[in-house]
mmCIF file as gemmi writes it, N, C-alpha and C atoms, coordinates in Angstrom:
data_model
loop_
_atom_site.group_PDB
_atom_site.id
_atom_site.type_symbol
_atom_site.label_atom_id
_atom_site.label_alt_id
_atom_site.label_comp_id
_atom_site.label_asym_id
_atom_site.label_entity_id
_atom_site.label_seq_id
_atom_site.pdbx_PDB_ins_code
_atom_site.Cartn_x
_atom_site.Cartn_y
_atom_site.Cartn_z
_atom_site.occupancy
_atom_site.B_iso_or_equiv
_atom_site.pdbx_formal_charge
_atom_site.auth_seq_id
_atom_site.auth_asym_id
_atom_site.pdbx_PDB_model_num
ATOM 1 N N . UNK Axp A 1 ? 0.776 -1.171 0.432 1 0 ? 1 A 1
ATOM 2 C CA . UNK Axp A 1 ? -0.065 0.123 0.598 1 0 ? 1 A 1
ATOM 3 C C . UNK Axp A 1 ? 0.986 1.12 -0.001 1 0 ? 1 A 1
ATOM 4 N N . UNK Axp A 2 ? 1.012 1.64 -0.873 1 0 ? 2 A 1
ATOM 5 C CA . UNK Axp A 2 ? 1.276 3.346 -0.448 1 0 ? 2 A 1
ATOM 6 C C . UNK Axp A 2 ? 0.578 4.824 -0.107 1 0 ? 2 A 1
ATOM 7 N N . UNK Axp A 3 ? 1.876 5.041 0.701 1 0 ? 3 A 1
ATOM 8 C CA . UNK Axp A 3 ? 1.117 6.17 1.79 1 0 ? 3 A 1
ATOM 9 C C . UNK Axp A 3 ? 1.711 7.407 0.974 1 0 ? 3 A 1
ATOM 10 N N . UNK Axp A 4 ? 0.128 8.008 0.941 1 0 ? 4 A 1
ATOM 11 C CA . UNK Axp A 4 ? -0.154 9.409 0.317 1 0 ? 4 A 1
ATOM 12 C C . UNK Axp A 4 ? -0.229 10.728 1.466 1 0 ? 4 A 1
ATOM 13 N N . UNK Axp A 5 ? 0.43 12.079 1.368 1 0 ? 5 A 1
ATOM 14 C CA . UNK Axp A 5 ? -0.279 12.901 2.106 1 0 ? 5 A 1
ATOM 15 C C . UNK Axp A 5 ? -1.232 12.997 1.696 1 0 ? 5 A 1
ATOM 16 N N . UNK Axp A 6 ? -1.983 13.979 3.171 1 0 ? 6 A 1
ATOM 17 C CA . UNK Axp A 6 ? -3.28 14.693 3.432 1 0 ? 6 A 1
ATOM 18 C C . UNK Axp A 6 ? -3.395 16.009 1.828 1 0 ? 6 A 1
ATOM 19 N N . UNK Axp A 7 ? -1.974 16.444 1.635 1 0 ? 7 A 1
ATOM 20 C CA . UNK Axp A 7 ? -2.172 17.215 0.88 1 0 ? 7 A 1
ATOM 21 C C . UNK Axp A 7 ? -2.095 17.088 -1.261 1 0 ? 7 A 1
ATOM 22 N N . UNK Axp A 8 ? -1.883 15.769 -0.986 1 0 ? 8 A 1
ATOM 23 C CA . UNK Axp A 8 ? -1.925 14.97 -2.247 1 0 ? 8 A 1
ATOM 24 C C . UNK Axp A 8 ? -2.718 14.79 -3.072 1 0 ? 8 A 1
ATOM 25 N N . UNK Axp A 9 ? -4.559 14.522 -1.723 1 0 ? 9 A 1
ATOM 26 C CA . UNK Axp A 9 ? -5.243 14.007 -1.645 1 0 ? 9 A 1
ATOM 27 C C . UNK Axp A 9 ? -6.598 15.345 -1.918 1 0 ? 9 A 1
ATOM 28 N N . UNK Axp A 10 ? -5.981 16.774 -1.408 1 0 ? 10 A 1
ATOM 29 C CA . UNK Axp A 10 ? -6.574 17.864 -1.799 1 0 ? 10 A 1
ATOM 30 C C . UNK Axp A 10 ? -6.355 18.21 -2.888 1 0 ? 10 A 1
ATOM 31 N N . UNK Axp A 11 ? -5.107 17.661 -3.66 1 0 ? 11 A 1
ATOM 32 C CA . UNK Axp A 11 ? -4.881 18.204 -5.101 1 0 ? 11 A 1
ATOM 33 C C . UNK Axp A 11 ? -5.66 17.692 -6.191 1 0 ? 11 A 1
ATOM 34 N N . UNK Axp A 12 ? -6.208 16.375 -5.615 1 0 ? 12 A 1
ATOM 35 C CA . UNK Axp A 12 ? -6.802 15.105 -6.178 1 0 ? 12 A 1
ATOM 36 C C . UNK Axp A 12 ? -8.202 16.192 -6.837 1 0 ? 12 A 1
ATOM 37 N N . UNK Axp A 13 ? -8.494 15.892 -5.433 1 0 ? 13 A 1
ATOM 38 C CA . UNK Axp A 13 ? -10.045 16.399 -5.308 1 0 ? 13 A 1
ATOM 39 C C . UNK Axp A 13 ? -10.005 18.577 -6.026 1 0 ? 13 A 1
ATOM 40 N N . UNK Axp A 14 ? -8.955 18.961 -6.248 1 0 ? 14 A 1
ATOM 41 C CA . UNK Axp A 14 ? -8.996 20.201 -6.178 1 0 ? 14 A 1
ATOM 42 C C . UNK Axp A 14 ? -8.988 20.41 -8.03 1 0 ? 14 A 1
ATOM 43 N N . UNK Axp A 15 ? -8.619 18.551 -8.375 1 0 ? 15 A 1
ATOM 44 C CA . UNK Axp A 15 ? -8.279 18.417 -10.311 1 0 ? 15 A 1
ATOM 45 C C . UNK Axp A 15 ? -9.762 17.751 -10.438 1 0 ? 15 A 1
ATOM 46 N N . UNK Axp A 16 ? -10.779 17.34 -10.013 1 0 ? 16 A 1
ATOM 47 C CA . UNK Axp A 16 ? -11.928 17.631 -10.138 1 0 ? 16 A 1
ATOM 48 C C . UNK Axp A 16 ? -12.448 15.995 -9.541 1 0 ? 16 A 1
ATOM 49 N N . UNK Axp A 17 ? -11.308 14.798 -8.627 1 0 ? 17 A 1
ATOM 50 C CA . UNK Axp A 17 ? -11.699 13.672 -8.33 1 0 ? 17 A 1
ATOM 51 C C . UNK Axp A 17 ? -12.151 13.768 -7.073 1 0 ? 17 A 1
ATOM 52 N N . UNK Axp A 18 ? -13.478 12.673 -6.979 1 0 ? 18 A 1
ATOM 53 C CA . UNK Axp A 18 ? -13.519 12.655 -5.568 1 0 ? 18 A 1
ATOM 54 C C . UNK Axp A 18 ? -13.169 11.381 -4.565 1 0 ? 18 A 1
ATOM 55 N N . UNK Axp A 19 ? -12.358 11.785 -4.072 1 0 ? 19 A 1
ATOM 56 C CA . UNK Axp A 19 ? -11.933 10.91 -2.53 1 0 ? 19 A 1
ATOM 57 C C . UNK Axp A 19 ? -12.181 10.529 -1.818 1 0 ? 19 A 1
ATOM 58 N N . UNK Axp A 20 ? -12.208 9.47 -1.588 1 0 ? 20 A 1
ATOM 59 C CA . UNK Axp A 20 ? -12.49 8.571 -0.421 1 0 ? 20 A 1
ATOM 60 C C . UNK Axp A 20 ? -11.858 8.48 0.583 1 0 ? 20 A 1
ATOM 61 N N . UNK Axp A 21 ? -12.408 8.262 1.82 1 0 ? 21 A 1
ATOM 62 C CA . UNK Axp A 21 ? -11.7 8.636 3.2 1 0 ? 21 A 1
ATOM 63 C C . UNK Axp A 21 ? -12.722 6.968 3.671 1 0 ? 21 A 1
ATOM 64 N N . UNK Axp A 22 ? -11.458 6.611 3.718 1 0 ? 22 A 1
ATOM 65 C CA . UNK Axp A 22 ? -11.654 5.416 4.712 1 0 ? 22 A 1
ATOM 66 C C . UNK Axp A 22 ? -11.3 4.737 5.669 1 0 ? 22 A 1
ATOM 67 N N . UNK Axp A 23 ? -12.458 3.711 6.874 1 0 ? 23 A 1
ATOM 68 C CA . UNK Axp A 23 ? -11.728 3.373 7.971 1 0 ? 23 A 1
ATOM 69 C C . UNK Axp A 23 ? -12.107 2.009 7.91 1 0 ? 23 A 1
ATOM 70 N N . UNK Axp A 24 ? -10.919 1.366 7.886 1 0 ? 24 A 1
ATOM 71 C CA . UNK Axp A 24 ? -11.124 -0.415 8.119 1 0 ? 24 A 1
ATOM 72 C C . UNK Axp A 24 ? -12.433 -0.264 6.703 1 0 ? 24 A 1
ATOM 73 N N . UNK Axp A 25 ? -12.022 -0.373 5.731 1 0 ? 25 A 1
ATOM 74 C CA . UNK Axp A 25 ? -12.553 -0.948 4.343 1 0 ? 25 A 1
ATOM 75 C C . UNK Axp A 25 ? -14.081 -0.002 4.999 1 0 ? 25 A 1
ATOM 76 N N . UNK Axp A 26 ? -14.542 0.626 5.421 1 0 ? 26 A 1
ATOM 77 C CA . UNK Axp A 26 ? -15.592 1.925 5.773 1 0 ? 26 A 1
ATOM 78 C C . UNK Axp A 26 ? -15.192 3.198 5.324 1 0 ? 26 A 1
ATOM 79 N N . UNK Axp A 27 ? -16.228 3.728 4.307 1 0 ? 27 A 1
ATOM 80 C CA . UNK Axp A 27 ? -16.283 5.001 3.638 1 0 ? 27 A 1
ATOM 81 C C . UNK Axp A 27 ? -16.854 5.923 4.866 1 0 ? 27 A 1
ATOM 82 N N . UNK Axp A 28 ? -15.459 6.71 5.529 1 0 ? 28 A 1
ATOM 83 C CA . UNK Axp A 28 ? -16.006 7.326 6.054 1 0 ? 28 A 1
ATOM 84 C C . UNK Axp A 28 ? -16.576 9.086 6.188 1 0 ? 28 A 1
ATOM 85 N N . UNK Axp A 29 ? -15.537 9.67 5.037 1 0 ? 29 A 1
ATOM 86 C CA . UNK Axp A 29 ? -15.776 10.725 4.478 1 0 ? 29 A 1
ATOM 87 C C . UNK Axp A 29 ? -15.233 10.76 2.681 1 0 ? 29 A 1
ATOM 88 N N . UNK Axp A 30 ? -15.612 11.402 1.847 1 0 ? 30 A 1
ATOM 89 C CA . UNK Axp A 30 ? -15.637 12.185 0.85 1 0 ? 30 A 1
ATOM 90 C C . UNK Axp A 30 ? -14.916 13.872 1.143 1 0 ? 30 A 1
ATOM 91 N N . UNK Axp A 31 ? -12.936 13.957 -0.241 1 0 ? 31 A 1
ATOM 92 C CA . UNK Axp A 31 ? -13.034 15.218 -0.504 1 0 ? 31 A 1
ATOM 93 C C . UNK Axp A 31 ? -13.919 15.021 -1.583 1 0 ? 31 A 1
ATOM 94 N N . UNK Axp A 32 ? -14.506 15.983 -2.078 1 0 ? 32 A 1
ATOM 95 C CA . UNK Axp A 32 ? -14.888 16.577 -3.332 1 0 ? 32 A 1
ATOM 96 C C . UNK Axp A 32 ? -14.299 17.924 -3.996 1 0 ? 32 A 1
ATOM 97 N N . UNK Axp A 33 ? -14.927 18.576 -4.922 1 0 ? 33 A 1
ATOM 98 C CA . UNK Axp A 33 ? -13.834 19.61 -5.243 1 0 ? 33 A 1
ATOM 99 C C . UNK Axp A 33 ? -15.048 20.035 -5.405 1 0 ? 33 A 1
ATOM 100 N N . UNK Axp A 34 ? -14.715 22.042 -5.477 1 0 ? 34 A 1
ATOM 101 C CA . UNK Axp A 34 ? -15.883 22.893 -5.131 1 0 ? 34 A 1
ATOM 102 C C . UNK Axp A 34 ? -17.065 22.507 -5.988 1 0 ? 34 A 1
ATOM 103 N N . UNK Axp A 35 ? -18.347 23.095 -5.713 1 0 ? 35 A 1
ATOM 104 C CA . UNK Axp A 35 ? -19.276 22.693 -6.531 1 0 ? 35 A 1
ATOM 105 C C . UNK Axp A 35 ? -19.247 24.176 -6.922 1 0 ? 35 A 1
ATOM 106 N N . UNK Axp A 36 ? -20.011 24.058 -8.006 1 0 ? 36 A 1
ATOM 107 C CA . UNK Axp A 36 ? -20.711 24.551 -9.329 1 0 ? 36 A 1
ATOM 108 C C . UNK Axp A 36 ? -20.469 26.685 -8.692 1 0 ? 36 A 1
ATOM 109 N N . UNK Axp A 37 ? -20.461 27.009 -8.946 1 0 ? 37 A 1
ATOM 110 C CA . UNK Axp A 37 ? -20.546 28.544 -8.539 1 0 ? 37 A 1
ATOM 111 C C . UNK Axp A 37 ? -20.077 29.026 -7.067 1 0 ? 37 A 1
ATOM 112 N N . UNK Axp A 38 ? -18.647 28.617 -6.822 1 0 ? 38 A 1
ATOM 113 C CA . UNK Axp A 38 ? -18.476 28.08 -5.388 1 0 ? 38 A 1
ATOM 114 C C . UNK Axp A 38 ? -16.859 29.842 -5.719 1 0 ? 38 A 1
ATOM 115 N N . UNK Axp A 39 ? -17.12 30.857 -5.246 1 0 ? 39 A 1
ATOM 116 C CA . UNK Axp A 39 ? -16.614 31.342 -5.307 1 0 ? 39 A 1
ATOM 117 C C . UNK Axp A 39 ? -14.796 30.897 -4.529 1 0 ? 39 A 1
ATOM 118 N N . UNK Axp A 40 ? -13.839 30.801 -5.49 1 0 ? 40 A 1
ATOM 119 C CA . UNK Axp A 40 ? -12.172 30.39 -4.814 1 0 ? 40 A 1
ATOM 120 C C . UNK Axp A 40 ? -11.667 30.892 -3.588 1 0 ? 40 A 1
ATOM 121 N N . UNK Axp A 41 ? -12.602 32.303 -3.185 1 0 ? 41 A 1
ATOM 122 C CA . UNK Axp A 41 ? -12.15 33.301 -2.608 1 0 ? 41 A 1
ATOM 123 C C . UNK Axp A 41 ? -12.52 32.791 -0.814 1 0 ? 41 A 1
ATOM 124 N N . UNK Axp A 42 ? -11.389 32.282 0.243 1 0 ? 42 A 1
ATOM 125 C CA . UNK Axp A 42 ? -11.962 31.853 0.974 1 0 ? 42 A 1
ATOM 126 C C . UNK Axp A 42 ? -12.619 32.821 1.733 1 0 ? 42 A 1
ATOM 127 N N . UNK Axp A 43 ? -12.491 33.683 1.558 1 0 ? 43 A 1
ATOM 128 C CA . UNK Axp A 43 ? -13.485 34.657 2.177 1 0 ? 43 A 1
ATOM 129 C C . UNK Axp A 43 ? -14.862 34.42 1.831 1 0 ? 43 A 1
ATOM 130 N N . UNK Axp A 44 ? -14.835 34.715 0.866 1 0 ? 44 A 1
ATOM 131 C CA . UNK Axp A 44 ? -16.623 34.501 -0.19 1 0 ? 44 A 1
ATOM 132 C C . UNK Axp A 44 ? -17.459 32.884 0.789 1 0 ? 44 A 1
ATOM 133 N N . UNK Axp A 45 ? -16.611 32.462 0.496 1 0 ? 45 A 1
ATOM 134 C CA . UNK Axp A 45 ? -16.913 30.793 1.503 1 0 ? 45 A 1
ATOM 135 C C . UNK Axp A 45 ? -17.215 30.946 3.097 1 0 ? 45 A 1
ATOM 136 N N . UNK Axp A 46 ? -16.049 32.101 3.537 1 0 ? 46 A 1
ATOM 137 C CA . UNK Axp A 46 ? -16.86 31.484 4.774 1 0 ? 46 A 1
ATOM 138 C C . UNK Axp A 46 ? -17.942 32.467 4.983 1 0 ? 46 A 1
ATOM 139 N N . UNK Axp A 47 ? -18.824 33.481 4.421 1 0 ? 47 A 1
ATOM 140 C CA . UNK Axp A 47 ? -19.513 34.394 4.501 1 0 ? 47 A 1
ATOM 141 C C . UNK Axp A 47 ? -21.03 33.313 4.015 1 0 ? 47 A 1
ATOM 142 N N . UNK Axp A 48 ? -20.596 32.574 3.153 1 0 ? 48 A 1
ATOM 143 C CA . UNK Axp A 48 ? -21.593 31.875 2.955 1 0 ? 48 A 1
ATOM 144 C C . UNK Axp A 48 ? -21.973 30.915 3.975 1 0 ? 48 A 1
ATOM 145 N N . UNK Axp A 49 ? -21.437 30.464 4.206 1 0 ? 49 A 1
ATOM 146 C CA . UNK Axp A 49 ? -21.74 28.972 4.997 1 0 ? 49 A 1
ATOM 147 C C . UNK Axp A 49 ? -21.985 29.986 6.895 1 0 ? 49 A 1
ATOM 148 N N . UNK Axp A 50 ? -21.328 31.1 6.252 1 0 ? 50 A 1
ATOM 149 C CA . UNK Axp A 50 ? -21.98 32.036 7.947 1 0 ? 50 A 1
ATOM 150 C C . UNK Axp A 50 ? -23.797 32.367 7.267 1 0 ? 50 A 1
ATOM 151 N N . UNK Axp A 51 ? -23.802 33.208 6.885 1 0 ? 51 A 1
ATOM 152 C CA . UNK Axp A 51 ? -25.735 33.112 5.74 1 0 ? 51 A 1
ATOM 153 C C . UNK Axp A 51 ? -26 31.72 6.433 1 0 ? 51 A 1
ATOM 154 N N . UNK Axp A 52 ? -25.324 30.093 5.404 1 0 ? 52 A 1
ATOM 155 C CA . UNK Axp A 52 ? -26.441 29.573 5.852 1 0 ? 52 A 1
ATOM 156 C C . UNK Axp A 52 ? -26.849 28.112 7.235 1 0 ? 52 A 1
ATOM 157 N N . UNK Axp A 53 ? -25.858 29.325 8.013 1 0 ? 53 A 1
ATOM 158 C CA . UNK Axp A 53 ? -25.57 29.123 9.716 1 0 ? 53 A 1
ATOM 159 C C . UNK Axp A 53 ? -26.404 30.434 9.667 1 0 ? 53 A 1
ATOM 160 N N . UNK Axp A 54 ? -26.347 31.101 9.933 1 0 ? 54 A 1
ATOM 161 C CA . UNK Axp A 54 ? -28.153 32.026 10.279 1 0 ? 54 A 1
ATOM 162 C C . UNK Axp A 54 ? -27.459 32.939 11.012 1 0 ? 54 A 1
ATOM 163 N N . UNK Axp A 55 ? -25.813 33.041 10.934 1 0 ? 55 A 1
ATOM 164 C CA . UNK Axp A 55 ? -25.21 33.838 11.909 1 0 ? 55 A 1
ATOM 165 C C . UNK Axp A 55 ? -25.412 35.37 11.318 1 0 ? 55 A 1
ATOM 166 N N . UNK Axp A 56 ? -25.178 35.009 10.121 1 0 ? 56 A 1
ATOM 167 C CA . UNK Axp A 56 ? -25.05 36.365 8.92 1 0 ? 56 A 1
ATOM 168 C C . UNK Axp A 56 ? -26.343 36.847 8.53 1 0 ? 56 A 1
ATOM 169 N N . UNK Axp A 57 ? -27.02 38.157 8.569 1 0 ? 57 A 1
ATOM 170 C CA . UNK Axp A 57 ? -28.778 37.899 7.465 1 0 ? 57 A 1
ATOM 171 C C . UNK Axp A 57 ? -28.181 38.669 6.423 1 0 ? 57 A 1
ATOM 172 N N . UNK Axp A 58 ? -27.994 38.448 5.746 1 0 ? 58 A 1
ATOM 173 C CA . UNK Axp A 58 ? -28.2 39.378 4.138 1 0 ? 58 A 1
ATOM 174 C C . UNK Axp A 58 ? -28.958 40.435 3.778 1 0 ? 58 A 1
ATOM 175 N N . UNK Axp A 59 ? -28.213 41.507 3.194 1 0 ? 59 A 1
ATOM 176 C CA . UNK Axp A 59 ? -29.028 42.74 3.417 1 0 ? 59 A 1
ATOM 177 C C . UNK Axp A 59 ? -30.627 42.416 2.301 1 0 ? 59 A 1
ATOM 178 N N . UNK Axp A 60 ? -31.247 42.975 2.939 1 0 ? 60 A 1
ATOM 179 C CA . UNK Axp A 60 ? -33.424 43.096 2.538 1 0 ? 60 A 1
ATOM 180 C C . UNK Axp A 60 ? -32.724 43.661 0.809 1 0 ? 60 A 1
ATOM 181 N N . UNK Axp A 61 ? -32.219 44.73 0.589 1 0 ? 61 A 1
ATOM 182 C CA . UNK Axp A 61 ? -31.88 46.109 -0.633 1 0 ? 61 A 1
ATOM 183 C C . UNK Axp A 61 ? -30.284 45.555 -1.053 1 0 ? 61 A 1
ATOM 184 N N . UNK Axp A 62 ? -29.719 45.31 -2.213 1 0 ? 62 A 1
ATOM 185 C CA . UNK Axp A 62 ? -28.895 45.533 -2.261 1 0 ? 62 A 1
ATOM 186 C C . UNK Axp A 62 ? -28.301 46.959 -3.106 1 0 ? 62 A 1
ATOM 187 N N . UNK Axp A 63 ? -27.441 47.257 -2.992 1 0 ? 63 A 1
ATOM 188 C CA . UNK Axp A 63 ? -27.243 48.749 -3.155 1 0 ? 63 A 1
ATOM 189 C C . UNK Axp A 63 ? -25.912 48.317 -4.407 1 0 ? 63 A 1
ATOM 190 N N . UNK Axp A 64 ? -25.924 49.824 -4.972 1 0 ? 64 A 1
ATOM 191 C CA . UNK Axp A 64 ? -25.026 49.118 -6.242 1 0 ? 64 A 1
ATOM 192 C C . UNK Axp A 64 ? -24.127 50.475 -5.851 1 0 ? 64 A 1
ATOM 193 N N . UNK Axp A 65 ? -23.112 50.153 -5.815 1 0 ? 65 A 1
ATOM 194 C CA . UNK Axp A 65 ? -21.738 51.492 -5.645 1 0 ? 65 A 1
ATOM 195 C C . UNK Axp A 65 ? -21.448 51.583 -3.971 1 0 ? 65 A 1
ATOM 196 N N . UNK Axp A 66 ? -20.935 52.671 -4.005 1 0 ? 66 A 1
ATOM 197 C CA . UNK Axp A 66 ? -20.392 53.506 -2.636 1 0 ? 66 A 1
ATOM 198 C C . UNK Axp A 66 ? -21.428 54.266 -2.414 1 0 ? 66 A 1
ATOM 199 N N . UNK Axp A 67 ? -21.573 54.119 -1.211 1 0 ? 67 A 1
ATOM 200 C CA . UNK Axp A 67 ? -22.975 55.108 -0.59 1 0 ? 67 A 1
ATOM 201 C C . UNK Axp A 67 ? -22.029 56.7 -0.502 1 0 ? 67 A 1
ATOM 202 N N . UNK Axp A 68 ? -23.152 57.106 -1.081 1 0 ? 68 A 1
ATOM 203 C CA . UNK Axp A 68 ? -22.609 58.841 -1.518 1 0 ? 68 A 1
ATOM 204 C C . UNK Axp A 68 ? -21.981 59.37 0.293 1 0 ? 68 A 1
ATOM 205 N N . UNK Axp A 69 ? -20.831 60.378 0.403 1 0 ? 69 A 1
ATOM 206 C CA . UNK Axp A 69 ? -20.248 60.613 1.515 1 0 ? 69 A 1
ATOM 207 C C . UNK Axp A 69 ? -21.666 61.779 1.687 1 0 ? 69 A 1
ATOM 208 N N . UNK Axp A 70 ? -21.358 61.866 3.416 1 0 ? 70 A 1
ATOM 209 C CA . UNK Axp A 70 ? -22.246 63.071 3.497 1 0 ? 70 A 1
ATOM 210 C C . UNK Axp A 70 ? -21.571 62.938 5.358 1 0 ? 70 A 1
ATOM 211 N N . UNK Axp A 71 ? -20.868 63.768 5.152 1 0 ? 71 A 1
ATOM 212 C CA . UNK Axp A 71 ? -21.05 64.394 6.999 1 0 ? 71 A 1
ATOM 213 C C . UNK Axp A 71 ? -21.629 64.881 7.584 1 0 ? 71 A 1
ATOM 214 N N . UNK Axp A 72 ? -21.964 64.452 8.932 1 0 ? 72 A 1
ATOM 215 C CA . UNK Axp A 72 ? -22.616 64.64 9.589 1 0 ? 72 A 1
ATOM 216 C C . UNK Axp A 72 ? -22.763 65.768 10.352 1 0 ? 72 A 1
ATOM 217 N N . UNK Axp A 73 ? -21.001 66.703 10.698 1 0 ? 73 A 1
ATOM 218 C CA . UNK Axp A 73 ? -21.281 67.971 11.004 1 0 ? 73 A 1
ATOM 219 C C . UNK Axp A 73 ? -19.652 68.291 9.81 1 0 ? 73 A 1
ATOM 220 N N . UNK Axp A 74 ? -19.142 69.356 10.73 1 0 ? 74 A 1
ATOM 221 C CA . UNK Axp A 74 ? -18.471 70.348 10.183 1 0 ? 74 A 1
ATOM 222 C C . UNK Axp A 74 ? -17.001 69.987 11.132 1 0 ? 74 A 1
ATOM 223 N N . UNK Axp A 75 ? -15.959 70.013 10.954 1 0 ? 75 A 1
ATOM 224 C CA . UNK Axp A 75 ? -14.758 69.886 12.065 1 0 ? 75 A 1
ATOM 225 C C . UNK Axp A 75 ? -15.26 71.234 12.587 1 0 ? 75 A 1
ATOM 226 N N . UNK Axp A 76 ? -15.578 72.03 12.556 1 0 ? 76 A 1
ATOM 227 C CA . UNK Axp A 76 ? -15.518 73.158 13.445 1 0 ? 76 A 1
ATOM 228 C C . UNK Axp A 76 ? -16.622 73.343 14.752 1 0 ? 76 A 1
ATOM 229 N N . UNK Axp A 77 ? -18.01 72.528 13.528 1 0 ? 77 A 1
ATOM 230 C CA . UNK Axp A 77 ? -18.961 72.247 14.576 1 0 ? 77 A 1
ATOM 231 C C . UNK Axp A 77 ? -18.661 70.586 15.524 1 0 ? 77 A 1
ATOM 232 N N . UNK Axp A 78 ? -18.014 69.478 15.285 1 0 ? 78 A 1
ATOM 233 C CA . UNK Axp A 78 ? -17.313 68.753 16.384 1 0 ? 78 A 1
ATOM 234 C C . UNK Axp A 78 ? -16.986 69.53 17.343 1 0 ? 78 A 1
ATOM 235 N N . UNK Axp A 79 ? -15.306 69.81 17.341 1 0 ? 79 A 1
ATOM 236 C CA . UNK Axp A 79 ? -14.68 70.803 18.175 1 0 ? 79 A 1
ATOM 237 C C . UNK Axp A 79 ? -15.315 72.39 19.076 1 0 ? 79 A 1
ATOM 238 N N . UNK Axp A 80 ? -16.203 72.518 18.072 1 0 ? 80 A 1
ATOM 239 C CA . UNK Axp A 80 ? -17.528 73.723 19.178 1 0 ? 80 A 1
ATOM 240 C C . UNK Axp A 80 ? -17.861 72.721 20.315 1 0 ? 80 A 1
ATOM 241 N N . UNK Axp A 81 ? -18.677 71.382 20.028 1 0 ? 81 A 1
ATOM 242 C CA . UNK Axp A 81 ? -19.484 70.585 20.726 1 0 ? 81 A 1
ATOM 243 C C . UNK Axp A 81 ? -18.734 70.26 21.748 1 0 ? 81 A 1
ATOM 244 N N . UNK Axp A 82 ? -17.62 69.341 21.585 1 0 ? 82 A 1
ATOM 245 C CA . UNK Axp A 82 ? -16.426 69.181 22.475 1 0 ? 82 A 1
ATOM 246 C C . UNK Axp A 82 ? -16.116 70.088 23.26 1 0 ? 82 A 1
ATOM 247 N N . UNK Axp A 83 ? -16.513 71.532 22.992 1 0 ? 83 A 1
ATOM 248 C CA . UNK Axp A 83 ? -15.281 72.074 24.203 1 0 ? 83 A 1
ATOM 249 C C . UNK Axp A 83 ? -16.896 72.779 25.017 1 0 ? 83 A 1
ATOM 250 N N . UNK Axp A 84 ? -17.973 73.02 24.762 1 0 ? 84 A 1
ATOM 251 C CA . UNK Axp A 84 ? -19.471 72.654 25.008 1 0 ? 84 A 1
ATOM 252 C C . UNK Axp A 84 ? -19.304 72.027 25.994 1 0 ? 84 A 1
ATOM 253 N N . UNK Axp A 85 ? -19.163 70.286 25.793 1 0 ? 85 A 1
ATOM 254 C CA . UNK Axp A 85 ? -19.468 69.531 26.322 1 0 ? 85 A 1
ATOM 255 C C . UNK Axp A 85 ? -18.609 69.898 27.858 1 0 ? 85 A 1
ATOM 256 N N . UNK Axp A 86 ? -16.931 69.9 27.856 1 0 ? 86 A 1
ATOM 257 C CA . UNK Axp A 86 ? -16.142 70.325 28.187 1 0 ? 86 A 1
ATOM 258 C C . UNK Axp A 86 ? -16.124 71.346 29.979 1 0 ? 86 A 1
ATOM 259 N N . UNK Axp A 87 ? -17.235 72.403 28.495 1 0 ? 87 A 1
ATOM 260 C CA . UNK Axp A 87 ? -17.25 73.636 29.831 1 0 ? 87 A 1
ATOM 261 C C . UNK Axp A 87 ? -18.474 73.041 31.239 1 0 ? 87 A 1
ATOM 262 N N . UNK Axp A 88 ? -19.037 72.251 30.821 1 0 ? 88 A 1
ATOM 263 C CA . UNK Axp A 88 ? -20.266 71.644 31.403 1 0 ? 88 A 1
ATOM 264 C C . UNK Axp A 88 ? -19.745 70.946 32.839 1 0 ? 88 A 1
ATOM 265 N N . UNK Axp A 89 ? -18.513 70.021 32.497 1 0 ? 89 A 1
ATOM 266 C CA . UNK Axp A 89 ? -17.728 69.6 34.007 1 0 ? 89 A 1
ATOM 267 C C . UNK Axp A 89 ? -17.569 70.789 34.718 1 0 ? 89 A 1
């Protein structure tokens, strides 16, 4: 029996093969290629898993592009409010 390393099995699965993992001639797991449409990026896969587990809820409305930058206050207003807050102490 030839000994193979786990990385070799992963390469086989990445190449399109299904690898059966056995324990005493009993199949206990499968390594399969990524399913169609799965992103190659780990972060995308983790986000999709978090959504399927219910840890994260996707947005109800998908916005396109970057939201407009609308400042809440000017620097002058912020500094004045900070000074007023300190004067109240």
